N, CA, C and O atoms as a Tinker XYZ file with bonds, in Angstrom:
   448  protein
     1  N      3.515000    7.858000  -11.413000    73     2
     2  CA     4.720000    8.037000  -10.645000    64     1     3
     3  C      4.808000    6.916000   -9.604000    63     2     4     5
     4  O      3.854000    6.659000   -8.870000    81     3
     5  N      5.944000    6.269000   -9.555000    73     3     6
     6  CA     6.140000    5.194000   -8.579000    64     5     7
     7  C      6.436000    5.804000   -7.213000    63     6     8     9
     8  O      7.327000    6.642000   -7.079000    81     7
     9  N      5.676000    5.376000   -6.197000    73     7    10
    10  CA     5.888000    5.862000   -4.843000    64     9    11
    11  C      6.909000    5.023000   -4.094000    63    10    12    13
    12  O      7.802000    5.550000   -3.432000    81    11
    13  N      6.764000    3.705000   -4.210000    73    11    14
    14  CA     7.727000    2.819000   -3.558000    64    13    15
    15  C      7.583000    1.403000   -4.082000    63    14    16    17
    16  O      6.560000    1.025000   -4.655000    81    15
    17  N      8.640000    0.630000   -3.867000    73    15    18
    18  CA     8.651000   -0.807000   -4.131000    64    17    19
    19  C      9.100000   -1.444000   -2.834000    63    18    20    21
    20  O     10.047000   -0.978000   -2.200000    81    19
    21  N      8.415000   -2.520000   -2.434000    73    19    22
    22  CA     8.702000   -3.087000   -1.129000    64    21    23
    23  C      8.553000   -4.597000   -1.118000    63    22    24    25
    24  O      7.556000   -5.133000   -1.601000    81    23
    25  N      9.542000   -5.281000   -0.568000    73    23    26
    26  CA     9.434000   -6.721000   -0.322000    64    25    27
    27  C      8.635000   -6.900000    0.966000    63    26    28    29
    28  O      8.949000   -6.288000    1.986000    81    27
    29  N      7.620000   -7.728000    0.917000    73    27    30
    30  CA     6.746000   -7.924000    2.069000    64    29    31
    31  C      7.405000   -8.768000    3.146000    63    30    32    33
    32  O      8.130000   -9.719000    2.857000    81    31
    33  N      7.142000   -8.403000    4.387000    73    31    34
    34  CA     7.605000   -9.175000    5.532000    64    33    35
    35  C      6.448000  -10.043000    6.026000    63    34    36    37
    36  O      5.318000   -9.904000    5.557000    81    35
    37  N      6.728000  -10.917000    6.954000    73    35    38
    38  CA     5.688000  -11.772000    7.524000    64    37    39
    39  C      4.589000  -10.945000    8.168000    63    38    40    41
    40  O      3.409000  -11.248000    7.989000    81    39
    41  N      4.950000   -9.907000    8.913000    73    39    42
    42  CA     3.950000   -9.057000    9.569000    64    41    43
    43  C      3.067000   -8.388000    8.532000    63    42    44    45
    44  O      1.862000   -8.253000    8.743000    81    43
    45  N      3.648000   -7.964000    7.409000    73    43    46
    46  CA     2.855000   -7.296000    6.374000    64    45    47
    47  C      1.906000   -8.262000    5.678000    63    46    48    49
    48  O      0.838000   -7.858000    5.218000    81    47
    49  N      2.276000   -9.499000    5.598000    73    47    50
    50  CA     1.398000  -10.500000    4.993000    64    49    51
    51  C      0.267000  -10.868000    5.951000    63    50    52    53
    52  O     -0.842000  -11.170000    5.509000    81    51
    53  N      0.531000  -10.847000    7.237000    73    51    54
    54  CA    -0.458000  -11.274000    8.226000    64    53    55
    55  C     -1.319000  -10.151000    8.795000    63    54    56    57
    56  O     -2.472000  -10.394000    9.151000    81    55
    57  N     -0.788000   -8.914000    8.891000    73    55    58
    58  CA    -1.507000   -7.872000    9.624000    64    57    59
    59  C     -1.756000   -6.576000    8.862000    63    58    60    61
    60  O     -2.899000   -6.144000    8.717000    81    59
    61  N     -0.683000   -5.959000    8.376000    73    59    62
    62  CA    -0.805000   -4.628000    7.779000    64    61    63
    63  C      0.422000   -4.326000    6.928000    63    62    64    65
    64  O      1.490000   -4.909000    7.117000    81    63
    65  N      0.247000   -3.417000    6.000000    73    63    66
    66  CA     1.348000   -2.979000    5.153000    64    65    67
    67  C      1.915000   -1.694000    5.731000    63    66    68    69
    68  O      1.177000   -0.734000    5.949000    81    67
    69  N      3.205000   -1.667000    5.978000    73    67    70
    70  CA     3.871000   -0.474000    6.489000    64    69    71
    71  C      4.454000    0.274000    5.299000    63    70    72    73
    72  O      5.235000   -0.281000    4.526000    81    71
    73  N      4.069000    1.537000    5.160000    73    71    74
    74  CA     4.539000    2.348000    4.045000    64    73    75
    75  C      5.830000    3.073000    4.405000    63    74    76    77
    76  O      6.007000    3.480000    5.553000    81    75
    77  N      6.726000    3.240000    3.452000    73    75    78
    78  CA     7.937000    4.025000    3.713000    64    77    79
    79  C      7.570000    5.488000    3.983000    63    78    80    81
    80  O      6.628000    6.009000    3.387000    81    79
    81  N      8.293000    6.135000    4.859000    73    79    82
    82  CA     8.022000    7.533000    5.184000    64    81    83
    83  C      8.158000    8.440000    3.968000    63    82    84    85
    84  O      7.519000    9.489000    3.888000    81    83
    85  N      8.996000    8.027000    3.025000    73    83    86
    86  CA     9.217000    8.829000    1.824000    64    85    87
    87  C      7.938000    8.971000    0.989000    63    86    88    89
    88  O      7.837000    9.885000    0.170000    81    87
    89  N      6.973000    8.084000    1.187000    73    87    90
    90  CA     5.733000    8.148000    0.412000    64    89    91
    91  C      4.750000    9.189000    0.955000    63    90    92    93
    92  O      3.781000    9.524000    0.275000    81    91
    93  N      4.978000    9.701000    2.151000    73    91    94
    94  CA     4.054000   10.641000    2.790000    64    93    95
    95  C      3.756000   11.879000    1.939000    63    94    96    97
    96  O      2.588000   12.254000    1.836000    81    95
    97  N      4.747000   12.534000    1.326000    73    95    98
    98  CA     4.422000   13.735000    0.533000    64    97    99
    99  C      3.503000   13.463000   -0.659000    63    98   100   101
   100  O      2.813000   14.376000   -1.114000    81    99
   101  N      3.476000   12.257000   -1.166000    73    99   102
   102  CA     2.640000   11.927000   -2.332000    64   101   103
   103  C      1.219000   11.538000   -1.944000    63   102   104   105
   104  O      0.377000   11.337000   -2.819000    81   103
   105  N      0.942000   11.429000   -0.661000    73   103   106
   106  CA    -0.396000   11.054000   -0.181000    64   105   107
   107  C     -1.184000   12.302000    0.187000    63   106   108   109
   108  O     -0.598000   13.357000    0.427000    81   107
   109  N     -2.522000   12.190000    0.233000    73   107   110
   110  CA    -3.315000   13.333000    0.711000    64   109   111
   111  C     -2.890000   13.699000    2.130000    63   110   112   113
   112  O     -2.385000   12.859000    2.876000    81   111
   113  N     -3.098000   14.950000    2.490000    73   111   114
   114  CA    -2.666000   15.424000    3.804000    64   113   115
   115  C     -3.465000   14.785000    4.940000    63   114   116   117
   116  O     -4.672000   14.568000    4.836000    81   115
   117  N     -2.760000   14.498000    6.011000    73   115   118
   118  CA    -3.365000   13.973000    7.238000    64   117   119
   119  C     -3.668000   15.170000    8.136000    63   118   120   121
   120  O     -2.918000   15.464000    9.067000    81   119
   121  N     -4.772000   15.856000    7.849000    73   119   122
   122  CA    -5.117000   17.016000    8.656000    64   121   123
   123  C     -6.632000   17.168000    8.718000    63   122   124   125
   124  O     -7.365000   16.559000    7.939000    81   123
   125  N     -7.080000   17.981000    9.649000    73   123   126
   126  CA    -8.523000   18.180000    9.798000    64   125   127
   127  C     -9.222000   16.872000   10.097000    63   126   128   129
   128  O     -8.813000   16.129000   10.989000    81   127
   129  N    -10.283000   16.587000    9.346000    73   127   130
   130  CA   -11.040000   15.357000    9.580000    64   129   131
   131  C    -10.245000   14.119000    9.188000    63   130   132   133
   132  O    -10.628000   13.002000    9.536000    81   131
   133  N     -9.143000   14.305000    8.468000    73   131   134
   134  CA    -8.302000   13.180000    8.039000    64   133   135
   135  C     -7.028000   13.054000    8.875000    63   134   136   137
   136  O     -6.082000   12.374000    8.476000    81   135
   137  N     -7.007000   13.710000   10.030000    73   135   138
   138  CA    -5.804000   13.735000   10.848000    64   137   139
   139  C     -5.310000   12.341000   11.219000    63   138   140   141
   140  O     -4.104000   12.101000   11.270000    81   139
   141  N     -6.237000   11.423000   11.477000    73   139   142
   142  CA    -5.842000   10.090000   11.937000    64   141   143
   143  C     -5.892000    9.039000   10.845000    63   142   144   145
   144  O     -5.471000    7.904000   11.067000    81   143
   145  N     -6.396000    9.390000    9.672000    73   143   146
   146  CA    -6.425000    8.396000    8.609000    64   145   147
   147  C     -7.076000    8.905000    7.341000    63   146   148   149
   148  O     -7.908000    9.812000    7.366000    81   147
   149  N     -6.685000    8.309000    6.243000    73   147   150
   150  CA    -7.252000    8.647000    4.940000    64   149   151
   151  C     -7.593000    7.342000    4.217000    63   150   152   153
   152  O     -7.018000    6.292000    4.502000    81   151
   153  N     -8.523000    7.427000    3.292000    73   151   154
   154  CA    -8.862000    6.271000    2.481000    64   153   155
   155  C     -8.310000    6.495000    1.080000    63   154   156   157
   156  O     -8.581000    7.515000    0.447000    81   155
   157  N     -7.536000    5.531000    0.609000    73   155   158
   158  CA    -6.965000    5.593000   -0.729000    64   157   159
   159  C     -7.704000    4.606000   -1.615000    63   158   160   161
   160  O     -7.824000    3.430000   -1.273000    81   159
   161  N     -8.197000    5.076000   -2.746000    73   159   162
   162  CA    -8.767000    4.160000   -3.719000    64   161   163
   163  C     -7.600000    3.632000   -4.548000    63   162   164   165
   164  O     -6.881000    4.391000   -5.198000    81   163
   165  N     -7.435000    2.317000   -4.508000    73   163   166
   166  CA    -6.285000    1.675000   -5.138000    64   165   167
   167  C     -6.781000    0.630000   -6.123000    63   166   168   169
   168  O     -7.626000   -0.202000   -5.793000    81   167
   169  N     -6.243000    0.683000   -7.338000    73   167   170
   170  CA    -6.602000   -0.299000   -8.358000    64   169   171
   171  C     -5.495000   -1.348000   -8.409000    63   170   172   173
   172  O     -4.314000   -1.019000   -8.529000    81   171
   173  N     -5.898000   -2.620000   -8.317000    73   171   174
   174  CA    -4.896000   -3.684000   -8.391000    64   173   175
   175  C     -4.658000   -4.078000   -9.846000    63   174   176   177
   176  O     -5.308000   -3.553000  -10.750000    81   175
   177  N     -3.731000   -4.997000  -10.070000    73   175   178
   178  CA    -3.349000   -5.371000  -11.429000    64   177   179
   179  C     -4.446000   -6.108000  -12.185000    63   178   180   181
   180  O     -4.340000   -6.295000  -13.397000    81   179
   181  N     -5.509000   -6.532000  -11.481000    73   179   182
   182  CA    -6.660000   -7.169000  -12.140000    64   181   183
   183  C     -7.753000   -6.146000  -12.449000    63   182   184   185
   184  O     -8.789000   -6.496000  -13.014000    81   183
   185  N     -7.526000   -4.883000  -12.080000    73   183   186
   186  CA    -8.513000   -3.842000  -12.334000    64   185   187
   187  C     -9.530000   -3.653000  -11.234000    63   186   188   189
   188  O    -10.449000   -2.846000  -11.375000    81   187
   189  N     -9.384000   -4.386000  -10.129000    73   187   190
   190  CA   -10.297000   -4.250000   -8.991000    64   189   191
   191  C     -9.968000   -2.984000   -8.212000    63   190   192   193
   192  O     -8.802000   -2.707000   -7.929000    81   191
   193  N    -10.996000   -2.218000   -7.867000    73   191   194
   194  CA   -10.815000   -1.009000   -7.079000    64   193   195
   195  C    -10.998000   -1.361000   -5.611000    63   194   196   197
   196  O    -12.005000   -1.953000   -5.226000    81   195
   197  N    -10.035000   -0.998000   -4.809000    73   195   198
   198  CA   -10.041000   -1.327000   -3.376000    64   197   199
   199  C     -9.911000   -0.048000   -2.565000    63   198   200   201
   200  O     -9.322000    0.931000   -3.024000    81   199
   201  N    -10.458000   -0.061000   -1.368000    73   199   202
   202  CA   -10.353000    1.075000   -0.456000    64   201   203
   203  C     -9.373000    0.714000    0.649000    63   202   204   205
   204  O     -9.713000   -0.029000    1.570000    81   203
   205  N     -8.159000    1.238000    0.558000    73   203   206
   206  CA    -7.138000    1.003000    1.567000    64   205   207
   207  C     -7.185000    2.156000    2.564000    63   206   208   209
   208  O     -7.061000    3.319000    2.181000    81   207
   209  N     -7.361000    1.835000    3.826000    73   207   210
   210  CA    -7.369000    2.845000    4.885000    64   209   211
   211  C     -5.939000    3.019000    5.377000    63   210   212   213
   212  O     -5.344000    2.091000    5.926000    81   211
   213  N     -5.404000    4.192000    5.179000    73   211   214
   214  CA    -4.031000    4.495000    5.572000    64   213   215
   215  C     -4.084000    5.381000    6.811000    63   214   216   217
   216  O     -4.826000    6.362000    6.852000    81   215
   217  N     -3.296000    5.029000    7.812000    73   215   218
   218  CA    -3.288000    5.840000    9.023000    64   217   219
   219  C     -1.883000    5.931000    9.589000    63   218   220   221
   220  O     -0.998000    5.138000    9.270000    81   219
   221  N     -1.717000    6.924000   10.436000    73   219   222
   222  CA    -0.453000    7.080000   11.137000    64   221   223
   223  C     -0.525000    6.244000   12.403000    63   222   224   225
   224  O     -1.532000    6.251000   13.111000    81   223
   225  N      0.536000    5.538000   12.675000    73   223   226
   226  CA     0.596000    4.725000   13.883000    64   225   227
   227  C      1.735000    5.263000   14.724000    63   226   228   229
   228  O      2.859000    5.414000   14.246000    81   227
   229  N      1.441000    5.550000   15.967000    73   227   230
   230  CA     2.434000    6.152000   16.852000    64   229   231
   231  C      2.952000    5.117000   17.833000    63   230   232   233
   232  O      2.343000    4.067000   18.035000    81   231
   233  N      4.083000    5.432000   18.436000    73   231   234
   234  CA     4.707000    4.534000   19.395000    64   233   235
   235  C      5.923000    3.905000   18.760000    63   234   236   237
   236  O      5.806000    3.124000   17.816000    81   235
   237  N      7.097000    4.244000   19.275000    73   235   238
   238  CA     8.315000    3.709000   18.671000    64   237   239
   239  C      8.611000    4.377000   17.332000    63   238   240   241
   240  O      9.285000    3.800000   16.478000    81   239
   241  N      8.107000    5.589000   17.156000    73   239   242
   242  CA     8.286000    6.296000   15.888000    64   241   243
   243  C      7.024000    6.258000   15.067000    63   242   244   245
   244  O      6.259000    5.295000   15.118000    81   243
   245  N      6.816000    7.304000   14.317000    73   243   246
   246  CA     5.613000    7.403000   13.501000    64   245   247
   247  C      5.734000    6.498000   12.274000    63   246   248   249
   248  O      6.745000    6.517000   11.573000    81   247
   249  N      4.690000    5.710000   12.028000    73   247   250
   250  CA     4.649000    4.826000   10.865000    64   249   251
   251  C      3.359000    5.079000   10.110000    63   250   252   253
   252  O      2.340000    5.435000   10.701000    81   251
   253  N      3.412000    4.893000    8.806000    73   251   254
   254  CA     2.205000    4.908000    7.984000    64   253   255
   255  C      1.847000    3.465000    7.716000    63   254   256   257
   256  O      2.685000    2.696000    7.244000    81   255
   257  N      0.613000    3.084000    8.009000    73   255   258
   258  CA     0.199000    1.698000    7.814000    64   257   259
   259  C     -1.127000    1.639000    7.060000    63   258   260   261
   260  O     -1.962000    2.536000    7.171000    81   259
   261  N     -1.301000    0.572000    6.297000    73   259   262
   262  CA    -2.568000    0.284000    5.641000    64   261   263
   263  C     -3.080000   -1.013000    6.236000    63   262   264   265
   264  O     -2.413000   -2.045000    6.163000    81   263
   265  N     -4.265000   -0.958000    6.825000    73   263   266
   266  CA    -4.836000   -2.152000    7.435000    64   265   267
   267  C     -6.104000   -2.596000    6.705000    63   266   268   269
   268  O     -6.207000   -3.745000    6.274000    81   267
   269  N     -7.060000   -1.689000    6.569000    73   267   270
   270  CA    -8.350000   -2.038000    5.997000    64   269   271
   271  C     -8.208000   -2.450000    4.537000    63   270   272   273
   272  O     -7.595000   -1.730000    3.750000    81   271
   273  N     -8.747000   -3.560000    4.181000    73   271   274
   274  CA    -8.757000   -4.146000    2.836000    64   273   275
   275  C     -7.385000   -4.638000    2.380000    63   274   276   277
   276  O     -7.290000   -5.333000    1.368000    81   275
   277  N     -6.347000   -4.298000    3.091000    73   275   278
   278  CA    -5.012000   -4.759000    2.691000    64   277   279
   279  C     -4.876000   -6.263000    2.895000    63   278   280   281
   280  O     -4.338000   -6.959000    2.034000    81   279
   281  N     -5.351000   -6.760000    4.009000    73   279   282
   282  CA    -5.253000   -8.197000    4.286000    64   281   283
   283  C     -6.095000   -8.982000    3.288000    63   282   284   285
   284  O     -5.687000  -10.054000    2.841000    81   283
   285  N     -7.270000   -8.455000    2.935000    73   283   286
   286  CA    -8.083000   -9.125000    1.920000    64   285   287
   287  C     -7.348000   -9.152000    0.576000    63   286   288   289
   288  O     -7.408000  -10.144000   -0.150000    81   287
   289  N     -6.661000   -8.064000    0.254000    73   287   290
   290  CA    -5.871000   -8.004000   -0.975000    64   289   291
   291  C     -4.759000   -9.053000   -0.943000    63   290   292   293
   292  O     -4.567000   -9.792000   -1.909000    81   291
   293  N     -4.032000   -9.114000    0.166000    73   291   294
   294  CA    -2.939000  -10.071000    0.329000    64   293   295
   295  C     -3.449000  -11.504000    0.182000    63   294   296   297
   296  O     -2.829000  -12.324000   -0.494000    81   295
   297  N     -4.575000  -11.796000    0.817000    73   295   298
   298  CA    -5.149000  -13.152000    0.744000    64   297   299
   299  C     -5.641000  -13.472000   -0.659000    63   298   300   301
   300  O     -5.433000  -14.582000   -1.150000    81   299
   301  N     -6.290000  -12.513000   -1.309000    73   299   302
   302  CA    -6.816000  -12.776000   -2.653000    64   301   303
   303  C     -5.699000  -13.019000   -3.661000    63   302   304   305
   304  O     -5.882000  -13.763000   -4.624000    81   303
   305  N     -4.546000  -12.396000   -3.444000    73   303   306
   306  CA    -3.402000  -12.566000   -4.343000    64   305   307
   307  C     -2.472000  -13.697000   -3.880000    63   306   308   309
   308  O     -1.496000  -14.033000   -4.550000    81   307
   309  N     -2.802000  -14.272000   -2.714000    73   307   310
   310  CA    -1.986000  -15.341000   -2.122000    64   309   311
   311  C     -0.519000  -14.918000   -1.988000    63   310   312   313
   312  O      0.402000  -15.651000   -2.348000    81   311
   313  N     -0.344000  -13.705000   -1.455000    73   311   314
   314  CA     0.998000  -13.177000   -1.270000    64   313   315
   315  C      1.649000  -13.805000   -0.055000    63   314   316   317
   316  O      0.978000  -14.260000    0.871000    81   315
   317  N      2.962000  -13.818000   -0.081000    73   315   318
   318  CA     3.719000  -14.344000    1.057000    64   317   319
   319  C      4.969000  -13.514000    1.255000    63   318   320   321
   320  O      5.334000  -12.690000    0.416000    81   319
   321  N      5.603000  -13.744000    2.362000    73   319   322
   322  CA     6.799000  -12.999000    2.710000    64   321   323
   323  C      7.823000  -13.120000    1.576000    63   322   324   325
   324  O      8.075000  -14.210000    1.064000    81   323
   325  N      8.402000  -11.990000    1.200000    73   323   326
   326  CA     9.372000  -11.970000    0.111000    64   325   327
   327  C      8.793000  -11.517000   -1.221000    63   326   328   329
   328  O      9.534000  -11.075000   -2.099000    81   327
   329  N      7.462000  -11.622000   -1.386000    73   327   330
   330  CA     6.845000  -11.073000   -2.591000    64   329   331
   331  C      6.996000   -9.550000   -2.547000    63   330   332   333
   332  O      7.134000   -8.960000   -1.476000    81   331
   333  N      6.968000   -8.937000   -3.710000    73   331   334
   334  CA     7.217000   -7.502000   -3.804000    64   333   335
   335  C      5.960000   -6.795000   -4.309000    63   334   336   337
   336  O      5.296000   -7.265000   -5.233000    81   335
   337  N      5.646000   -5.654000   -3.686000    73   335   338
   338  CA     4.569000   -4.814000   -4.183000    64   337   339
   339  C      5.164000   -3.481000   -4.613000    63   338   340   341
   340  O      6.071000   -2.946000   -3.976000    81   339
   341  N      4.626000   -2.965000   -5.710000    73   339   342
   342  CA     4.995000   -1.633000   -6.193000    64   341   343
   343  C      3.737000   -0.776000   -6.113000    63   342   344   345
   344  O      2.662000   -1.203000   -6.534000    81   343
   345  N      3.870000    0.411000   -5.582000    73   343   346
   346  CA     2.747000    1.310000   -5.357000    64   345   347
   347  C      2.959000    2.557000   -6.201000    63   346   348   349
   348  O      4.033000    3.158000   -6.167000    81   347
   349  N      1.931000    2.949000   -6.963000    73   347   350
   350  CA     2.034000    4.072000   -7.887000    64   349   351
   351  C      0.939000    5.093000   -7.617000    63   350   352   353
   352  O     -0.122000    4.765000   -7.086000    81   351
   353  N      1.216000    6.331000   -7.992000    73   351   354
   354  CA     0.227000    7.399000   -7.947000    64   353   355
   355  C      0.102000    7.950000   -9.354000    63   354   356   357
   356  O      1.085000    8.387000   -9.952000    81   355
   357  N     -1.120000    7.926000   -9.880000    73   355   358
   358  CA    -1.388000    8.454000  -11.209000    64   357   359
   359  C     -2.341000    9.633000  -11.078000    63   358   360   361
   360  O     -3.421000    9.511000  -10.499000    81   359
   361  N     -1.935000   10.766000  -11.617000    73   359   362
   362  CA    -2.795000   11.945000  -11.604000    64   361   363
   363  C     -3.411000   12.116000  -12.982000    63   362   364   365
   364  O     -2.715000   12.111000  -13.997000    81   363
   365  N     -4.723000   12.268000  -12.999000    73   363   366
   366  CA    -5.462000   12.434000  -14.243000    64   365   367
   367  C     -6.350000   13.663000  -14.105000    63   366   368   369
   368  O     -7.035000   13.821000  -13.094000    81   367
   369  N     -6.346000   14.519000  -15.095000    73   367   370
   370  CA    -7.152000   15.746000  -15.034000    64   369   371
   371  C     -8.644000   15.455000  -14.933000    63   370   372   373
   372  O     -9.388000   16.216000  -14.314000    81   371
   373  N     -9.074000   14.370000  -15.531000    73   371   374
   374  CA   -10.503000   14.046000  -15.547000    64   373   375
   375  C    -10.922000   13.294000  -14.289000    63   374   376   377
   376  O    -11.854000   13.702000  -13.596000    81   375
   377  N    -10.227000   12.190000  -13.996000    73   375   378
   378  CA   -10.643000   11.333000  -12.884000    64   377   379
   379  C     -9.960000   11.662000  -11.564000    63   378   380   381
   380  O    -10.344000   11.116000  -10.529000    81   379
   381  N     -8.968000   12.530000  -11.567000    73   379   382
   382  CA    -8.272000   12.889000  -10.336000    64   381   383
   383  C     -7.156000   11.913000  -10.021000    63   382   384   385
   384  O     -6.612000   11.271000  -10.921000    81   383
   385  N     -6.817000   11.799000   -8.756000    73   383   386
   386  CA    -5.726000   10.937000   -8.332000    64   385   387
   387  C     -6.196000    9.506000   -8.177000    63   386   388   389
   388  O     -7.241000    9.238000   -7.584000    81   387
   389  N     -5.414000    8.598000   -8.716000    73   387   390
   390  CA    -5.677000    7.171000   -8.562000    64   389   391
   391  C     -4.380000    6.492000   -8.168000    63   390   392   393
   392  O     -3.316000    6.784000   -8.716000    81   391
   393  N     -4.480000    5.593000   -7.226000    73   391   394
   394  CA    -3.320000    4.823000   -6.801000    64   393   395
   395  C     -3.422000    3.422000   -7.385000    63   394   396   397
   396  O     -4.518000    2.882000   -7.533000    81   395
   397  N     -2.288000    2.845000   -7.711000    73   395   398
   398  CA    -2.237000    1.487000   -8.255000    64   397   399
   399  C     -1.246000    0.672000   -7.442000    63   398   400   401
   400  O     -0.270000    1.196000   -6.906000    81   399
   401  N     -1.525000   -0.631000   -7.364000    73   399   402
   402  CA    -0.603000   -1.547000   -6.707000    64   401   403
   403  C     -0.356000   -2.728000   -7.646000    63   402   404   405
   404  O     -1.290000   -3.284000   -8.224000    81   403
   405  N      0.900000   -3.095000   -7.787000    73   403   406
   406  CA     1.285000   -4.234000   -8.615000    64   405   407
   407  C      2.064000   -5.216000   -7.759000    63   406   408   409
   408  O      2.722000   -4.833000   -6.792000    81   407
   409  N      1.981000   -6.485000   -8.127000    73   407   410
   410  CA     2.626000   -7.557000   -7.372000    64   409   411
   411  C      3.673000   -8.238000   -8.235000    63   410   412   413
   412  O      3.455000   -8.506000   -9.416000    81   411
   413  N      4.811000   -8.509000   -7.618000    73   411   414
   414  CA     5.853000   -9.310000   -8.258000    64   413   415
   415  C      6.169000  -10.448000   -7.299000    63   414   416   417
   416  O      6.554000  -10.223000   -6.152000    81   415
   417  N      6.003000  -11.650000   -7.777000    73   415   418
   418  CA     6.205000  -12.840000   -6.937000    64   417   419
   419  C      7.690000  -13.108000   -6.691000    63   418   420   421
   420  O      8.543000  -12.908000   -7.555000    81   419
   421  N      7.949000  -13.564000   -5.484000    73   419   422
   422  CA     9.282000  -14.027000   -5.138000    64   421   423
   423  C      9.566000  -15.277000   -5.946000    63   422   424   425
   424  O      8.692000  -16.133000   -6.085000    81   423
   425  N     10.750000  -15.396000   -6.472000    73   423   426
   426  CA    11.124000  -16.556000   -7.257000    64   425   427
   427  C     12.036000  -17.434000   -6.400000    63   426   428   429
   428  O     13.231000  -17.168000   -6.278000    81   427
   429  N     11.454000  -18.489000   -5.803000    73   427   430
   430  CA    12.219000  -19.373000   -4.913000    64   429   431
   431  C     13.350000  -20.097000   -5.642000    63   430   432   433
   432  O     14.408000  -20.342000   -5.062000    81   431
   433  N     13.130000  -20.436000   -6.901000    73   431   434
   434  CA    14.142000  -21.192000   -7.645000    64   433   435
   435  C     15.406000  -20.385000   -7.882000    63   434   436   437
   436  O     16.510000  -20.929000   -7.901000    81   435
   437  N     15.233000  -19.071000   -8.063000    73   435   438
   438  CA    16.384000  -18.212000   -8.301000    64   437   439
   439  C     16.870000  -17.524000   -7.025000    63   438   440   441
   440  O     17.880000  -16.821000   -7.033000    81   439
   441  N     16.133000  -17.736000   -5.928000    73   439   442
   442  CA    16.505000  -17.117000   -4.668000    64   441   443
   443  C     16.178000  -15.639000   -4.613000    63   442   444   445
   444  O     16.770000  -14.904000   -3.823000    81   443
   445  N     15.252000  -15.194000   -5.433000    73   443   446
   446  CA    14.866000  -13.776000   -5.466000    64   445   447
   447  C     13.567000  -13.556000   -4.718000    63   446   448
   448  O     13.085000  -12.426000   -4.638000    81   447
């Protein structure tokens, strides 16, 4: 199931990925010991498993952000502002929930 598709901004390329609020119901609950953050195991398009730390950020409205390992992912893929990421949630009876992230490069020649 696709959770969201997002064109990256400069801040997301340099610091953290901000998740749309609509993705919150598809994520594990932020409660108890996970009240301030959860770790999502995310498989990238090369098959690498990454641990993205997702947390709520307060001030100026509640935001969901991924900081840990996200910048390393961005650097390893050489992403830049305007590139698009698609985030998916796959539920499997055997392995449980797995998240996937895919990258679509901005096409400068076509202005996309």
